[in-house]
BAPA-361457 format. One record per atom (N, C-alpha, C): x, y, z; residue in three letters. Coordinates in steps of 0.02 Angstrom, whole numbers, plus 50000, padded with zeros to 5 digits. Example, Ala and Ser with C-alpha at 12.3 -4.5 7.8 and 13.67 -1.06 7.14 Angstrom:
BEGIN
506604971650390ala/506154977550390ala/506604983550390ala/506424988850354ser/506844994750357ser/506455000250394ser/
This chain:
BEGIN
482794794048409met/482504797248467met/482254791848515met/482394792748578leu/482164788048628leu/481404788348633leu/481094782448638lys/480374782048647lys/480244777148703lys/480004779648759ile/479854775348816ile/479114773948816ile/478934767748798asp/478244765848789asp/478194758348798asp/477674756148833thr/477594748948844thr/477454745148779thr/477224748748727ala/477084745548663ala/477704745248618ala/478244748448639thr/478854748448599thr/479164741548601thr/479304738848542asp/479594732148537asp/480344732848527asp/480694734048581cys/481424734748577cys/481734732548643cys/482384732148644gln/482764730348704gln/483024736748735gln/482894737648799thr/483144743448836thr/483714741248881thr/484254745148880val/484834743748923val/484964749948965val/484974749149031ile/485144754649076ile/485804752649109ile/486294757049101thr/486954755749129thr/487124761349178thr/487354759449237thr/487574764449285thr/488334763849294thr/488654769549296phe/489374770049305phe/489504773749370phe/489864770649416glu/490054774049478glu/490764776749468glu/490844783149482cys/491494786349472cys/491594791649526cys/492124795349522ser/492254800749570ser/492154807349534ser/492054812749572pro/492004819349539pro/492624820949497pro/493184818049514gly/493794819249477gly/493834815549411gly/493464810049404thr/493484806149342thr/492844806549302thr/492324809549329cys/491664809749296cys/491704812749226cys/492024818449220ala/492074821749154ala/492444817349104ala/492964813949127asp/493354809549083asp/492934803549060asp/492564800549107val/492134794949089val/491594797249040val/491304802949054leu/490784805649009leu/491064806948939leu/491664809748935asp/491984810848870asp/492084804348833asp/492314799148868lys/492424792548836lys/491764789548812lys/491234790248852leu/490584787648832leu/490304791448772leu/490364797948773gln/490114801948716gln/490504800148652gln/491154799248658gly/491554797248601gly/491354790348575gly/491224785748621ala/491014778948600ala/490354779148563ala/489884783148588tyr/489234783648553tyr/489314787148486tyr/489704792548484arg/489784796348422arg/490144792248368arg/490684788848388asp/491124785648339asp/490974778348325asp/490644774848371leu/490554767648363leu/489844765248376leu/489604766148436ile/488974762948456ile/488384764948413ile/488324771448400ser/487734773848362ser/487724771348290ser/488274768548266his/488314765948198his/488214758348194his/488104755248251gln/488034747948252gln/487334745748231gln/487274740048198pro/486624737448179pro/486174736648240pro/485544738848234gly/485064738048287gly/485044743748337gly/485514748348334phe/485514753948381phe/484934758548364phe/484554760648415ile/483994765248405ile/484174772148432ile/484324772648496ala/484484779148526ala/484764778048596ala/485044783548624ala/485324783048692ala/485314789948725ala/485354789848791gly/485414796048829gly/485914794948886gly/486284800248902leu/486754800048958leu/486534805149010leu/486574803149073his/486364807449129his/486904807349182his/487034813149212val/487534813749266val/487194816449328val/487344813449386asn/487044816049447asn/487404822449470asn/487084826149515asp/487364832549537asp/488044831949569asp/488164826549605ala/488804825649640ala/489354823249593ala/489184821749532gln/489654819149482gln/489994812749506gln/489584808449537thr/489834801849559thr/489494796049523thr/488994797649482arg/488654792549444arg/488454795149375arg/488514790749327ile/488264792149259ile/487774786549244ile/487184788449220ala/486694783449199ala/486624783949124ala/486614778249092asn/486544777849019asn/485934773649003asn/485494776548962tyr/484884773048940tyr/484944772148866tyr/484944765948842ser/484994764748770ser/484454759848748ser/484264760548685gln/483764756048656gln/484054752748594gln/483894746348586trp/484134742148531trp/483564738348502trp/483594736848439gln/483064733048407gln/483004726048438gln/483574722948452arg/483564716248481arg/484124715648532arg/484034711348580arg/484554709848630arg/485214707848596arg/485164703848543glu/485754701448508glu/486154707248477glu/485814712548457asp/486164718348428asp/486604721648480asp/486344722448540phe/486734725348595phe/487334720848611phe/487204714448617gln/487734709648634gln/488274709548580gln/488084709948517ala/488574710048462ala/489014716248466ala/488724721948483met/489114728048490met/489634727248545met/489434724248601leu/489894723348657leu/490474718748639leu/490374714248592arg/490884709348573arg/491394712048522arg/491274717948493thr/491754720548445thr/492404722148481thr/492964721148446asp/493614722448477asp/493674729648501asp/493424734348460glu/493474741448480glu/493074742948543glu/492484740148549met/492084741548609met/492374738048670met/492664732248660arg/492984728848717arg/493574733048742arg/493964735948697asp/494514740348717asp/494254746448753asp/493724749448726arg/493434755448757arg/493164753848826arg/492824748148833asn/492544746348898asn/493084745148950asn/493644742248929arg/494204741348977arg/494454748149001arg/494514752848956glu/494754759548974glu/494254763049021glu/493624762649004ile/493104765749046ile/493084762449114ile/493124755849116ala/493114752249180ala/493694754349225ala/494264755949196gly/494834758149235gly/494734764949268gly/494244768749244met/494104775349273met/493504775249321met/493174769549326cys/492574768949368cys/492694764249427cys/492304765449479thr/492304760649535thr/491974754249511thr/491434755149471arg/491094749449440arg/490604752049388arg/490424747749341phe/489864749249297phe/489494742949281phe/488834743749272glu/488414737949264glu/487854739149213glu/487894735649156pro/487334736049108pro/486804730849126pro/486174732949125val/485624728349140val/485084729349086val/484824723749060met/484304724049009met/483624724149041met/483174728449014tyr/482514729249042tyr/481984729248987tyr/481364728149006glu/480784729348965glu/480384734848999glu/480084739248960val/479674744648989val/479044741549019val/478934742549084ala/478364739549118ala/477804744549128ala/477944750949126gly/477424756049134gly/477684762949121gly/477264767249096val/477434774149084val/476874778449112val/477034783449152phe/476524787449186phe/476634794849175phe/
């Protein structure tokens, strides 16, 4: 379960995917499959959430990992590299950024 708290000692990654209304459902399917079949089983994975905007032009992904290195190791697996290439081909762009929780209100 996601826990957004400044006292949480974990690595947060927020990734935005820019896509078109015509590819949004396909990108979302690929992301859900990646989490179901691969990502959620990786060492250090805590939880994740996927969000789609009303226009279906952006998908935001919020994930938490025990350590930065756990997230990076998942990205380096051959299967995830293949999946990311496929997802990237359906998006205008996507960008994962690592964050620390600075405040909760």
